[in-house]
KEROKOL-25433 format. One line per field, with one value per residue (C-alpha): x, y, z. Coordinates in nm, 4 decimals, padded with zeros to 6 digits. Example, Ala and Ser with C-alpha at 12.3 -4.5 7.8 and 13.67 -1.06 7.14 Angstrom:
<recs>
xx [01.2300,01.3670]
yy [-00.4500,-00.1060]
zz [00.7800,00.7140]
</recs>
This chain:
<recs>
xx [00.0024,00.3310,00.4144,00.0677,00.0829,00.4215,00.3439,00.0555,00.2635,00.5702,00.3434,00.1086,00.4634,00.4128,00.7309,00.8253,00.7509,00.3905,00.4475,00.4904,00.1698,-00.0204,00.2300,-00.0019,-00.3082,-00.1057,-00.0072,-00.3632,-00.5335,-00.2823,-00.4051,-00.7970,-00.8674,-00.9576,-00.9576,-00.8283,-00.8308,-00.6886,-00.9704,-00.8116,-00.5287,-00.5384,-00.3823,-00.6067,-00.4744,-00.1561,-00.3825,-00.3829,-00.7086,-00.6565,-00.9436,-00.9938,-01.2719,-01.2617,-01.4125,-01.3860,-01.4804,-01.8269,-01.9098,-02.2060,-02.1085,-01.7941,-01.6578,-01.5108,-01.2608,-01.1346,-00.7385,-00.6420,-00.2802,-00.2309,00.0631,00.3054,00.1962,00.0335,-00.2954,-00.6202,-00.8041,-01.0597,-01.2403,-01.5798,-01.6303,-01.9505,-02.0211,-02.3055,-02.3440,-02.4555,-02.5851,-02.6304,-03.0521,-02.9589,-03.0310,-02.8485,-02.7359,-02.5715,-02.4014,-02.1122,-01.8359,-01.7936,-01.4072,-01.2622,-00.8703,-00.7605,-00.9836,-01.3562,-01.5354,-01.9508,-02.0957,-02.1602,-02.5495,-02.6299,-02.4085,-02.1243,-02.1208,-02.1880,-02.0740,-02.0571,-02.0121,-01.8761,-01.8568,-01.6634,-01.6628,-01.3965,-01.4163,-01.1368,-01.0710,-01.2519,-01.1111,-01.3035,-01.1557,-01.3850,-01.3602,-01.5718,-01.5096,-01.6470,-01.5463,-01.6852,-01.7034,-01.6127,-01.6039,-01.2628,-01.0231,-00.9744,-00.6102,-00.5134]
yy [00.0147,00.2325,00.1595,00.2749,00.6030,00.6577,00.5998,00.8729,01.1209,01.0933,01.0652,01.3724,01.6147,01.5621,01.3363,01.1675,01.4599,01.4197,01.0465,01.0848,01.2740,00.9687,00.7133,00.7016,00.6446,00.3424,00.2064,00.2310,00.0598,-00.2198,-00.3278,-00.3956,-00.6731,-00.4028,-00.4257,-00.1160,00.0384,00.3742,00.5470,00.8639,01.1680,01.5030,01.8133,02.1247,02.4535,02.2787,02.0360,01.6995,01.5083,01.1077,00.8647,00.5107,00.2497,00.0938,-00.2502,-00.3481,-00.7133,-00.7265,-00.4109,-00.4135,-00.1506,-00.0049,00.3395,00.5926,00.7746,01.1199,01.2399,01.5826,01.7055,02.1040,02.2246,02.1316,01.7966,01.8134,01.6507,01.8389,01.7474,01.9968,02.0815,02.0139,01.7763,01.7256,01.4434,01.4284,01.0774,01.0258,00.6475,00.5333,00.6098,00.9557,00.9195,01.1883,01.1226,01.4685,01.4010,01.5564,01.2772,01.1616,01.2306,00.9072,00.8079,01.1940,01.1465,01.1726,00.8741,00.8143,00.4665,00.4025,00.2501,-00.0209,00.1506,-00.1316,-00.2395,00.0548,00.3346,00.6399,01.0308,01.1801,01.5586,01.6645,02.0274,02.0784,02.4134,02.4820,02.8145,03.0211,02.8233,02.5633,02.2848,02.1178,01.7852,01.5704,01.2113,00.9045,00.5556,00.2159,00.0280,-00.3124,-00.5526,-00.5389,-00.8423,-00.8964,-00.9294,-01.2925]
zz [00.0149,00.0578,-00.3141,-00.4019,-00.2468,-00.3354,-00.7269,-00.6594,-00.4975,-00.7456,-01.0469,-00.9712,-00.9045,-00.4778,-00.4919,-00.1690,00.0243,00.0501,00.1929,00.5374,00.5760,00.4997,00.6463,00.9573,00.8047,00.5953,00.9670,01.0655,00.7412,00.7328,01.0826,00.9218,00.6526,00.3440,-00.0238,-00.1616,-00.5265,-00.6656,-00.8916,-00.9433,-00.8525,-01.0162,-00.8756,-00.8914,-00.7740,-00.6285,-00.4147,-00.5073,-00.4539,-00.4279,-00.4714,-00.3341,-00.3729,-00.0280,00.0833,00.4626,00.5647,00.7096,00.4749,00.2338,00.0068,-00.0900,00.0090,-00.2416,-00.0191,-00.1024,00.0170,-00.0278,00.0476,00.0317,-00.2062,00.0633,00.0760,00.4101,00.4206,00.4698,00.7825,00.8370,00.5144,00.3968,00.0891,-00.0861,-00.3525,-00.6329,-00.7343,-01.0430,-01.1928,-01.5158,-01.4725,-01.3667,-01.0190,-00.7863,-00.4470,-00.2982,00.0345,00.2831,00.3184,00.6146,00.7876,00.8169,00.9380,00.7387,00.4581,00.3489,00.2864,00.0943,00.0905,-00.2096,-00.1612,-00.4166,-00.6533,-00.6214,-01.0116,-01.2320,-01.4013,-01.1579,-01.2742,-00.9301,-00.8978,-00.5864,-00.4188,-00.1684,00.1274,00.2951,00.3816,00.1671,-00.1127,-00.3697,-00.4996,-00.7645,-00.9946,-01.1965,-01.2956,-01.4237,-01.3017,-01.3093,-01.0114,-01.0126,-00.7061,-00.5599,-00.4921,-00.1513,-00.0073,00.1754]
</recs>
């Protein structure tokens, strides 16, 4: 898992400097039976937005988890994050993300095997970051 973070940080130009900011999160997650899939990493106004699809043992539906790092590579843990999830039928789910493990989580209730459009709004200290993308939710392979 540390390799995934290092690769994403390097590919997005944040280099290994941002990796220590997520070290405690990685250590907590390594103790929990979990499957995780990188969905998207994008830099917007110097901020790194990294999305994962996460499935914990015992959970029925996966969660979309967003991690935000500021231009210095430090995690942004006190933002307000709003997701709009649009399924293939055009049904909208508008919800505020729940802070969790240094990121922001949204349970994808009943949307575990379709292509979704995700619109994200991150608000932090009078600054607004917007993102919009599509991704196909596929069943995650559990690590043994």
